[in-house]
C-alpha positions as CSV (number, residue, x, y, z in Angstrom):
1,M,-60.1,10.5,7.0
2,R,-58.8,7.6,4.9
3,I,-60.5,9.1,1.8
4,G,-58.6,12.3,2.4
5,R,-55.3,10.4,2.8
6,F,-56.0,8.4,-0.3
7,A,-56.7,11.5,-2.3
8,A,-53.5,13.2,-1.2
9,S,-51.5,10.0,-2.0
10,A,-53.1,9.7,-5.4
11,A,-52.5,13.3,-6.3
12,A,-48.8,12.9,-5.2
13,L,-48.5,9.8,-7.5
14,V,-49.8,11.7,-10.5
15,A,-47.5,14.6,-9.8
16,L,-44.5,12.2,-9.5
17,L,-45.3,10.8,-12.9
18,V,-45.3,14.2,-14.6
19,V,-42.3,15.8,-12.8
20,P,-39.2,15.5,-14.9
21,L,-36.5,13.5,-13.1
22,P,-33.2,15.3,-12.9
23,G,-30.9,14.2,-15.8
24,A,-33.3,11.4,-16.9
25,A,-34.6,12.8,-20.1
26,V,-31.5,13.8,-22.1
27,A,-27.8,13.3,-21.9
28,D,-26.3,15.7,-19.4
29,P,-23.6,17.9,-21.0
30,G,-22.1,18.7,-17.6
31,G,-22.1,15.1,-16.4
32,P,-19.9,12.0,-16.9
33,A,-19.2,12.9,-20.6
34,Q,-17.8,16.3,-19.6
35,L,-15.8,14.8,-16.8
36,R,-14.2,12.3,-19.2
37,K,-13.3,15.1,-21.5
38,L,-11.7,17.2,-18.7
39,T,-9.9,14.1,-17.4
40,K,-8.2,13.7,-20.7
41,Q,-7.2,17.4,-20.7
42,A,-5.8,17.1,-17.2
43,A,-3.8,14.0,-18.3
44,Q,-2.4,15.9,-21.3
45,L,-1.3,18.8,-19.0
46,N,0.4,16.3,-16.6
47,K,2.3,14.9,-19.5
48,L,3.1,18.3,-21.0
49,Y,4.2,19.8,-17.7
50,R,6.2,16.7,-16.9
51,G,4.5,15.5,-13.7
52,Q,1.1,15.1,-12.0
53,I,-0.5,18.5,-11.1
54,E,-1.9,17.6,-7.7
55,F,-4.5,20.3,-7.5
56,L,-5.9,19.2,-10.8
57,E,-6.0,15.6,-9.7
58,D,-7.7,16.7,-6.4
59,A,-10.4,18.6,-8.4
60,R,-10.9,15.6,-10.7
61,L,-11.4,13.2,-7.8
62,L,-13.9,15.5,-6.2
63,A,-15.8,15.9,-9.5
64,K,-15.8,12.2,-10.1
65,K,-17.2,11.5,-6.6
66,A,-20.0,14.1,-7.0
67,T,-20.8,12.8,-10.6
68,D,-20.9,9.2,-9.4
69,S,-23.3,10.2,-6.6
70,A,-25.5,12.0,-9.1
71,S,-25.5,9.1,-11.6
72,G,-26.4,6.6,-8.8
73,L,-29.4,8.7,-7.7
74,R,-30.5,9.2,-11.3
75,A,-30.5,5.4,-11.7
76,Q,-32.6,5.0,-8.6
77,L,-35.1,7.5,-10.0
78,D,-35.3,5.8,-13.3
79,S,-36.3,2.7,-11.4
80,A,-38.7,4.6,-9.2
81,R,-40.5,6.1,-12.2
82,G,-41.6,2.5,-13.2
83,E,-42.6,1.8,-9.6
84,V,-44.7,5.0,-9.4
85,A,-46.5,4.1,-12.6
86,G,-47.3,0.6,-11.3
87,I,-48.7,2.1,-8.0
88,A,-50.8,4.6,-10.0
89,Q,-52.2,1.9,-12.3
90,S,-53.0,-0.4,-9.3
91,T,-54.8,2.5,-7.5
92,Y,-56.9,3.2,-10.6
93,M,-57.9,-0.4,-11.0
94,T,-58.7,-1.2,-7.3
95,G,-60.1,2.2,-6.3
96,P,-59.5,4.0,-3.0
97,L,-58.3,2.2,0.0
98,D,-60.9,3.7,2.3
99,G,-62.5,0.6,3.7
100,T,-65.9,1.2,2.0
101,Q,-65.5,-2.2,0.3
102,L,-65.9,-3.9,3.6
103,F,-69.6,-3.0,4.2
104,G,-71.9,-6.1,3.9
105,I,-72.5,-9.4,5.5
106,G,-69.5,-11.6,6.3
107,D,-67.3,-13.1,8.9
108,P,-66.3,-10.3,11.3
109,A,-62.8,-11.7,11.8
110,L,-62.3,-11.9,8.0
111,L,-63.5,-8.3,7.6
112,L,-61.1,-7.1,10.3
113,G,-58.2,-8.9,8.5
114,Q,-59.1,-7.3,5.2
115,A,-59.3,-3.9,6.9
116,A,-55.8,-4.4,8.3
117,T,-54.5,-5.4,5.0
118,L,-56.0,-2.4,3.2
119,Q,-54.6,-0.1,5.9
120,Y,-51.1,-1.6,5.4
121,M,-51.3,-1.2,1.6
122,S,-52.4,2.5,2.0
123,D,-49.6,3.2,4.5
124,E,-47.0,1.5,2.2
125,R,-48.1,3.5,-0.8
126,T,-47.8,6.7,1.2
127,S,-44.3,5.7,2.4
128,R,-43.2,5.0,-1.2
129,V,-44.4,8.4,-2.4
130,V,-42.5,10.1,0.4
131,R,-39.4,8.1,-0.4
132,I,-39.5,9.0,-4.1
133,Q,-40.1,12.6,-3.3
134,T,-37.0,12.5,-1.2
135,L,-35.0,10.8,-4.0
136,I,-36.0,13.6,-6.4
137,K,-34.7,16.3,-4.0
138,Q,-31.5,14.4,-3.4
139,A,-30.9,13.8,-7.1
140,D,-31.5,17.5,-7.8
141,A,-29.0,18.5,-5.1
142,A,-26.4,15.9,-6.3
143,K,-26.7,17.2,-9.9
144,K,-26.0,20.8,-8.8
145,A,-23.1,19.6,-6.7
146,A,-21.6,17.6,-9.6
147,D,-22.0,20.6,-12.0
148,A,-20.2,22.8,-9.5
149,K,-17.3,20.4,-9.1
150,I,-17.0,20.0,-12.9
151,K,-17.0,23.8,-13.4
152,E,-14.3,24.1,-10.8
153,L,-12.1,21.5,-12.5
154,E,-12.7,23.2,-15.9
155,K,-11.6,26.5,-14.3
156,K,-8.4,25.0,-12.9
157,I,-7.5,23.4,-16.2
158,K,-7.9,26.7,-17.9
159,E,-5.7,28.4,-15.3
160,M,-2.9,25.9,-15.9
161,K,-3.2,26.1,-19.6
162,G,-2.6,29.9,-19.2
163,K,0.6,29.2,-17.4
164,R,2.1,27.2,-20.2
165,R,4.9,29.7,-21.1
166,D,5.9,30.0,-17.4
167,V,6.1,26.2,-17.0
168,E,8.0,25.7,-20.2
169,R,10.6,28.2,-18.9
170,L,10.9,26.1,-15.8
171,L,11.3,22.9,-17.7
172,A,13.9,24.5,-19.9
173,K,15.8,25.8,-16.9
174,Y,16.1,22.4,-15.2
175,G,16.3,20.3,-18.3
176,F,15.3,16.6,-18.5
177,Q,17.1,13.9,-16.4
178,T,16.7,10.2,-16.7
179,P,17.1,7.7,-13.8
180,G,20.4,6.0,-13.3
181,G,22.5,4.1,-10.8
182,A,21.4,1.4,-8.4
183,D,18.7,3.5,-6.8
184,G,16.9,4.2,-10.1
185,L,16.6,7.9,-9.3
186,T,17.5,10.9,-11.3
187,P,20.7,12.8,-10.2
188,R,18.5,15.7,-9.1
189,M,16.4,13.5,-6.9
190,V,19.5,11.8,-5.4
191,A,20.9,15.3,-4.5
192,V,17.7,16.4,-2.9
193,R,17.4,13.1,-0.9
194,D,20.9,13.2,0.3
195,E,20.7,16.9,1.4
196,I,17.5,16.2,3.4
197,M,19.0,13.1,5.0
198,R,22.1,15.1,6.0
199,N,20.3,17.9,7.6
200,F,17.1,16.5,9.1
201,P,16.1,13.5,11.2
202,V,13.7,11.2,9.4
203,K,12.4,7.7,10.3
204,A,12.9,6.3,6.8
205,V,12.9,7.4,3.1
206,G,11.1,5.7,0.2
207,C,11.7,6.7,-3.3
208,L,11.5,4.4,-6.4
209,R,8.4,2.4,-6.9
210,P,8.6,0.4,-10.1
211,G,5.4,0.5,-12.1
212,D,4.1,3.5,-10.3
213,P,2.5,5.9,-13.0
214,G,3.6,9.0,-11.1
215,E,6.9,10.5,-10.2
216,H,7.8,7.6,-7.9
217,G,7.9,5.3,-10.9
218,K,10.1,7.7,-12.8
219,G,12.7,8.1,-10.1
220,R,11.7,11.7,-9.5
221,A,10.0,11.5,-6.0
222,C,10.8,10.5,-2.5
223,D,8.8,10.2,0.7
224,F,10.5,11.3,4.0
225,M,8.8,9.5,6.8
226,M,8.3,11.5,10.0
227,T,6.7,8.5,11.9
228,T,6.9,4.7,11.4
229,G,4.0,5.0,9.0
230,G,0.3,5.1,9.4
231,T,0.6,7.3,12.5
232,M,0.0,11.0,12.4
233,A,3.1,13.1,13.0
234,S,2.9,15.2,16.2
235,G,5.2,17.0,18.5
236,S,8.8,17.1,17.3
237,A,8.0,14.8,14.4
238,A,5.5,17.3,13.0
239,E,7.9,20.2,13.7
240,W,10.6,18.4,11.7
241,G,8.2,17.8,8.9
242,D,7.3,21.5,8.8
243,A,11.1,22.3,8.8
244,I,11.8,20.0,5.9
245,S,8.9,21.5,3.9
246,Q,10.1,25.1,4.6
247,F,13.6,24.1,3.6
248,L,12.4,22.6,0.3
249,I,10.3,25.8,-0.4
250,Q,13.2,28.2,0.3
251,N,15.7,26.1,-1.6
252,G,13.4,24.8,-4.3
253,S,14.7,27.0,-7.1
254,R,18.3,25.8,-6.4
255,M,17.4,22.2,-5.9
256,G,14.8,21.8,-8.8
257,V,11.8,21.0,-6.6
258,M,8.6,20.7,-8.6
259,Y,6.1,20.1,-5.8
260,L,5.7,18.8,-2.3
261,I,2.9,17.4,-0.2
262,W,2.6,17.6,3.6
263,K,-0.3,17.6,6.1
264,Q,-3.0,17.2,3.4
265,R,-1.7,20.2,1.5
266,Y,0.4,20.6,-1.6
267,Y,2.8,23.3,-2.8
268,D,3.4,23.3,-6.6
269,I,5.9,25.8,-8.1
270,R,4.3,25.3,-11.6
271,S,1.0,26.8,-10.3
272,G,2.8,29.7,-8.7
273,G,3.5,28.2,-5.3
274,G,1.6,28.6,-2.1
275,W,-0.1,25.9,-0.1
276,D,-3.4,24.5,-1.5
277,P,-5.7,22.2,0.6
278,M,-6.0,18.6,-0.5
279,S,-9.3,16.6,-0.2
280,D,-9.5,13.6,2.0
281,R,-7.8,10.6,0.3
282,G,-8.8,8.1,3.0
283,G,-6.1,7.8,5.6
284,V,-3.1,9.2,7.4
285,T,-0.6,8.1,4.9
286,A,-2.7,8.9,1.8
287,N,-3.3,12.4,3.2
288,H,0.4,12.8,3.9
289,W,0.2,13.3,7.7
290,D,3.1,11.0,8.4
291,H,5.5,11.9,5.6
292,V,6.7,14.7,3.4
293,H,6.5,13.9,-0.4
294,V,8.8,15.8,-2.7
295,S,8.9,15.6,-6.5
296,V,11.6,17.2,-8.7
297,F,11.8,18.4,-12.3
C-alpha cells in the first residue's frame, strides 16, 4: 500500500520537474511589458482627448489586477520548482518511505516512532505535490485571464484611436478654457454647476481639488452629492441622481458635458455616448453610488 503511494508520489514529482511552468521560461509578450505599453498609449489618448477616458482606465485597472495575479502565481511556481527538485533528490537518496527499513532487532518503541516519522514525511510530500499541481492550474488560468484583459484593453484603445477625428471636432466645437475666479473652475464648469444647483436638490457639491491629476485638478469637474457621503443613494435621493444624469445627457451638447459617472456606470460623449459598466473601485463613493460626477470639455 505504502509502496504504491510512494510510486505515485515519485512519478508526480518527476512529472512536475519536466512540466513547463506557465510564463517561467521566457518573457511573456502579453504580460506586464505589454500592459506598460498599453498604459502609455491610454495616457497619450487621455492627454490628446483632453481628459481621462474612464472606460480605458477601467479596462487598464482590470488588466493590471489580472496581470499582478498571474505574476504572483508565477513567482510562487518558480519557488516551487526548486522545492520539487529538492524533494525528488531527497527521495532518490533515501529510497521509498514504505517502512521496509524498520525490519530488524531494536527497541519496539523506537521502531514505532520511526514508523510514525516516515509516515508523516510521506504524507507531507504527497501534500506538497498536490499543492504544486494546484498552483500550476491556478497559474495557467490566471495567465489566460490576464491575456484576455490585456486584449480587451488593446481593443478599446484601438477603438478610441479610430474616433480621433470625431473627438477633434468636439474639442474644436467647445474650445479650450482655463480656470479662473475664486472657485478655480472654468467658466463652462461654473455654468454647469450653477444650473444643476438651481434645478435640483443636492446635499453638497465638490469641485476643485488642487493637485488632482484628473479633471477635478483642472477645474473641469464637479461631484454632486445625493447623500451625506459614504451612504448609497436610495429612494428620492437615487431618483434625483437619475434625474440629474438624464438632464446632463439631454443638455450635454449645449452645456459642453464630456462625461459623467453615476451608479458605477459612465457615459462619455467622446466614445459615442451610452452607459458603460464600471468595475468595482472598492466602495460606495469610489463607485459613485452617492454622487453624480460630471466633467466638461
